[in-house]
C-alpha distance (Angstrom), angle and dihedral (degrees) to the residues before:
residue distance angle dihedral
M1 . . .
I2 3.77 . .
R3 3.79 130.1 .
L4 3.81 109.2 -116.8
I5 3.79 119.5 -160.2
I6 3.80 117.5 -175.6
L7 3.79 115.5 -165.7
T8 3.81 127.4 -170.0
P9 3.80 131.6 174.9
N10 3.83 85.4 -94.1
G11 3.82 93.5 57.2
V12 3.81 136.4 -100.9
F13 3.80 111.4 -2.9
L14 3.82 96.3 177.6
D15 3.80 136.5 2.3
K16 3.81 115.0 174.2
E17 3.78 147.1 111.8
V18 3.81 112.9 -89.6
E19 3.79 134.5 -179.7
R20 3.80 92.9 -129.8
F21 3.77 143.1 -40.0
V22 3.79 139.5 -154.8
V23 3.80 123.3 -141.1
P24 3.81 129.9 -172.5
S25 3.81 104.5 -115.2
T26 3.78 126.2 -176.7
K27 3.83 87.1 -107.4
G28 3.82 94.2 50.2
P29 3.81 134.1 -82.8
L30 3.82 116.2 -23.0
E31 3.81 119.4 -157.1
I32 3.80 112.8 -156.2
S33 3.81 127.0 -168.7
G34 3.80 137.6 155.5
G35 3.80 115.5 -51.4
Y36 3.80 92.8 27.1
T37 3.80 116.6 159.6
P38 3.83 114.4 -103.9
I39 3.80 109.5 -91.1
I40 3.76 143.0 163.3
A41 3.81 114.9 -154.2
A42 3.78 136.9 172.7
L43 3.79 114.7 -123.2
D44 3.79 125.9 -137.9
E45 3.80 120.2 -95.0
C46 3.81 86.5 -104.7
G47 3.76 138.6 -11.8
V48 3.78 148.7 124.3
M49 3.81 122.2 -59.0
K50 3.81 116.8 -162.6
I51 3.81 120.2 -161.4
T52 3.79 119.9 -170.0
M53 3.80 121.1 -155.7
G54 3.79 102.1 150.8
K55 3.80 89.3 -50.2
S56 3.78 127.9 32.1
Q57 3.80 125.1 -101.2
Y58 3.80 123.0 -167.0
Y59 3.79 130.9 -147.2
A60 3.79 136.0 -178.6
L61 3.80 104.6 -124.9
F62 3.79 122.4 -162.9
Q63 3.81 123.4 -160.6
G64 3.75 121.4 -40.8
T65 3.77 151.4 112.1
L66 3.80 135.1 -85.4
K67 3.80 122.6 -146.3
V68 3.81 122.1 -178.2
E69 3.81 121.2 -172.2
D70 3.81 139.3 140.7
G71 3.81 96.4 2.8
R72 3.81 93.0 -50.2
A73 3.77 131.6 102.6
F74 3.78 122.9 -157.5
V75 3.79 121.1 -162.2
M76 3.79 110.4 -169.8
C77 3.79 109.2 -171.5
N78 3.78 140.1 163.0
E79 3.78 92.7 -127.6
I80 3.80 141.6 -6.2
E81 3.81 130.0 -172.1
D82 3.79 129.1 -164.3
G83 3.79 111.8 -126.0
Y84 3.80 92.8 -126.4
S85 3.82 92.7 55.9
I86 3.81 95.0 52.8
D87 3.80 115.0 107.9
M88 3.81 103.7 -135.0
A89 3.81 94.9 -162.0
R90 3.80 90.9 52.7
A91 3.83 92.0 47.3
I92 3.81 91.4 50.1
A93 3.82 91.4 48.4
S94 3.81 89.6 50.2
R95 3.80 90.6 49.7
D96 3.80 91.6 49.9
R97 3.83 93.2 48.6
A98 3.80 91.2 49.8
L99 3.82 92.7 47.9
D100 3.79 90.0 48.7
R101 3.81 91.6 52.3
I102 3.80 92.7 47.4
Q103 3.81 94.3 46.8
K104 3.81 96.1 46.3
M105 3.82 93.9 48.0
E106 3.81 90.0 -164.3
E107 3.77 120.2 -178.8
G108 3.79 111.9 -87.4
V109 3.80 94.5 25.5
D110 3.78 112.4 130.4
V111 3.82 99.1 -136.4
K112 3.80 93.8 -173.0
R113 3.80 90.3 55.2
A114 3.81 91.6 45.7
K115 3.82 90.5 52.1
A116 3.82 90.6 49.8
S117 3.81 89.5 50.0
L118 3.80 89.7 49.8
A119 3.81 92.1 50.8
R120 3.83 91.2 50.1
A121 3.81 91.7 49.0
L122 3.81 92.2 48.6
A123 3.82 90.8 49.9
R124 3.81 90.2 51.8
I125 3.80 92.1 48.0
S126 3.82 91.5 49.6
V127 3.80 92.7 48.4
K128 3.80 93.3 47.4
T129 3.81 90.7 47.7
L130 3.82 92.1 49.8
S131 3.81 93.3 44.6
E132 3.78 94.0 50.2
G133 3.81 94.2 41.2
L134 3.80 90.9 -121.4
E135 3.82 96.1 143.4
């Protein structure tokens, strides 16, 4: 077991003992469990976080840092969304708008921003799918 504390700009999102969790780091997925070596790691701009406490729970995680020390893990992120609270229709619409912007490549379209929006939408869709068992 390891104590997981997730912090956002709005405060503490989660503070509990978990069996293990997986975060999307810039070097690939990191699985953390009790007894893990102290580490500080940058997290991906967006991705899927999996927390296991008997059963698995999934979250869309957006930009942050992981710090593990003394049997505690801190995830400091800009935003996190529970898979059950994600509106699938809204995420799909966001994905489609972003794809449309990228494919049309019209003048004045910020492609970098459209790609970031696409990545966020895809993370939300993945998390919702995993949470609802829709795979």
